[in-house]
N, C-alpha and C positions, 0 to 999 in steps of 0.2 A: 547513596546515589539516590533510593526511593523519595527521598525528600529532595532532596537537588531536580526529580525531574517532575514533583506533583508539585513545590511550588514554582514551576515553568510552564507549565500546564495550565495552573489556576491564571497565571497570569493574565496571558493567553484567554483562557475565556472572556473574560475581563476585558480584556479591550475588543474585543468581539465584537459586546455587548453594548458596550460604548459608542457606539454607530449605529446600533438597529433601530431609533429613532426618525433619527435624518434619513436615512437611507428609503422606507417603507412612504415613504412622503409622496418619492412617485412613482407618478399612472402611469402613465405613459409605455412600462415595463413589460415584458412575461411573470403571469402568473405565476410561477416558479423558480426561483432562480436557476442559472446552470451550474451544476456541481464540473469546475473544469480544473480538477485536479487529477481525477483517474482514470488514471494509466493506459485505460483498456477502448477511452473514447479520444478520436484523433482533433488535436488541434484545428481552427481555423489556418490557413496560409499567411507564410509569413509570418503568422505567431511566433512568439516566444514567451518560455515558463518557468520561472525559479522557484524549483520548490524547497526551503530549507528547516528546519526541526528539529528534534532534540528526541531520543527511543530511551525505554531502559529495557531489561530482558532479561529473562532468571528460568536455571534446567537446574530442578532438582531431581539427582536416581540414588537412593538409600540416600547412605548418607554426605554428599558428595553434591559441590551446591556449586553454575557457573553463570558466575552476571556478566552482564556487558553494556554499558552506559555512552552511548552514540551523543556526539556534539563538535562540528552541527554536524548533521545527515545532511546530504545538498543532493537535489534531481535536477536537471537540466532540460530543457525541451523545446524544441523548433518545427514548425508543419510547416512539409516544401511542399507542399500543398493537400488541400479540404480534404485527404485522400491518406495519405502516408506522413511519417513524422516520424522523427531520431531524436533518442532520450539517452542520459548521459546519467550514474549514480554513484557514488561515494561516502566514502562516514569513516571519522574519527574514531577508534573503538575503545570505551578504555575496560580492562578485561582482569578479572577476578574467579579462580579457583580455592575455592575451600572444603576442607573437610572436619564435619565434627564443629563444627565454626572456625575451627584452627584458616587460616588462608597458606597454601601452595603455593601461588603461580599468582600473578600481576604484574602487567605488563598493557604499556600505549602502543596503539598504533593505527593506521593504516592501511586496511583491513585492502581492498579489491575497489575495479573499478565494472563498472558494468555500461554496457552498450549495446541500445536496440532501435529494434525497427518495429514501429506499429503500421500496419497495415489494415484501414478499415472501405467495406466492399459497400460502395454508395447504392445504398433501392432507395423509392419510389415511394410504397409498398412492400406492407409487410408478403414475405415468403414461408409461406405454408403459417406456422408456429409463429416464423422470431422476426423482429423488425432492425438488427441489428443484424452484421457478422465484422467480428474484426480476426484479427492474427497480431501475435506479437511475438517477436524472433529479438531474446538475450543473448547476448553472453559475458562472463566473469571474467578478467582477466586480475589472478588474483598478487598482493602484495608481499605476501608469506604465509609462511607452511599450514596457518591457522586456516586456507579457505585451499580449490581445488575448482582448477578450469572445467568451468562446464558452462554448457547451451545450453538453450530452451526457446520451444516452442509454443504456444498455446494459441486454443480457436476458441475464441469467447464470442457465444450468442445472445443475445436481449433479446427480448416482448414485454413488450406494452405493454401492459394490464389496464390502465388509468393515464387517465392526466400527473395523477400523485403518487403512482407507484408502478412500480416495471421490475421482475424478477432478472436476473444475467444470468449464462450458465456456464461451463467450459469447459474443459480438458487440454491439460500440458501433460509438454514430456519433457524428462531431463536427462537430461547426459552426463557424466561428471567421466573420472578418471574410474573409479572402485566400485560405484554403482548408478543404479538408474530410477528415479522417477517418475512414478506416475501420477497426476495428481487432475482430482476431479472439482469444482469450484461453484456450490449455490452460491446467490445475493441475491436477497430482501432488499431495495432501497423504496424510500416511503419518503416524503417529505410532510413535514411536524408542525410548518409557519412558507410562507414565502421565503425564509432568508433562511432554513433550518431543513436539513436533509438527513436524516438517518440510516446508518444500511443492518442488516446481523446477517451476515455469512456464516456457511459451512466449510472444510477443508477439508477432504481426507486423501492423503498423502503416500502410496505401496513405495515404498524402500524395496526396489531391486536387488543385494547385494549379491555378490560372489559365492559364498556359502549359506545366503541366510535370506528370508524374509522377513520384512514390520509393514505395518501401517498408524501409520499417527493421524489422529481426528483431530481438530480444531475447528470453534467459534470463534466469530468475531465481532467488537460491536464499532460501529463509527459513528462521529457525530460530525457535520459540513453546516459552518458559521459563513455564508456569502452573502457579498455585499454588493453597491452599483456602479465598485471603483476595483472593477479588475481585481480581488485579492481575496482569499478568502483564509477560513480558518478549519486543520483537518483536525481533530482528537480520534482515539480508536487504542482499542483493549483484544487483546487477546490471548485467549486461554485453549491449553492444551486438555483434552476431555479422557484422555486416555493414558495422558505422558501428563507430569509435575510442571508444567511449562506456561510462564505469561509470559502477557508483553505487551508495554503499554507507551506512549509515545504519538506526540505534536508535531502540526508541519502548520506554517505560512508557506500562502502559495497565492505569485503574484505574472501574472499573465498581462506583457505588454504586448 
C-alpha cells in the first residue's frame, strides 16, 4: 500500500511543477495565489469544487497494526453565497489489521458519508485580534459498523500576520454514541513562493469515553501547489506525537 501511494504522490508533484513556468508569466494576478482547498474558507457564490485524491494511514499499538488505503477520496463543495456553503465527503477504503506481521482481517468498503455546512462571518477589518471567523458543522453517516454516527461543530479564527503568513486557530466539539471529543487546532500557514503555500499544524484531541479519558496529539505538514487555471495539488502528512500513527495523502482540487 505504501508503495502505491508514494508513486501516486510523486506523479502528482511532477504534474504540478510542470505547469509553473507558464503560470508565472501572468503579471496582473494577486501577489500570492489563493488556497481554495481549505474547508474552513468559504467559496465564492455559485462556485462548485471537486477534490479527489488518495491517502494511506497506519496505526500501531503494541504488536498490532491497522492500515487503511483510501482511493478514491472525494470531497464536493458548493458556495450558496460568498459566506455560506455546503460540502460532502466520502471514500472507498481498503482496510487491513495484523498482529506480528500476520494479517487477521482485510476488507474493502465505502465507510461513510460526511455532509457539512460552513458559515464565514463577513468583516471588513480586524475584530480585536482576528481577521476572520468561521463556523463549520459536519455530520457523519456511517455505512458499516466501523464508523459511528457523529456530529461536529468547529469555531475557527484566522489572524493575518503579514501578506505571506497567517495563523489559524480554533476549537471543535464532536458528539458520538459512546464518547465525545474536544479538539484544539493551531495552524501556521506561509507562502514560500507565489504558487506554493506550506502549513504546519498542531492538533490536540481529548476523547471523553464512558469510563475514561485520553488525549491524542498530532502534528501535520501540508504543501499546496496552486495554478492560475482554478486547480491545485495538496500533499499532506500527519504524525502522532504520543500515538504511533501516521497519515499521508494527496488531493487534486478543481474549482468551477
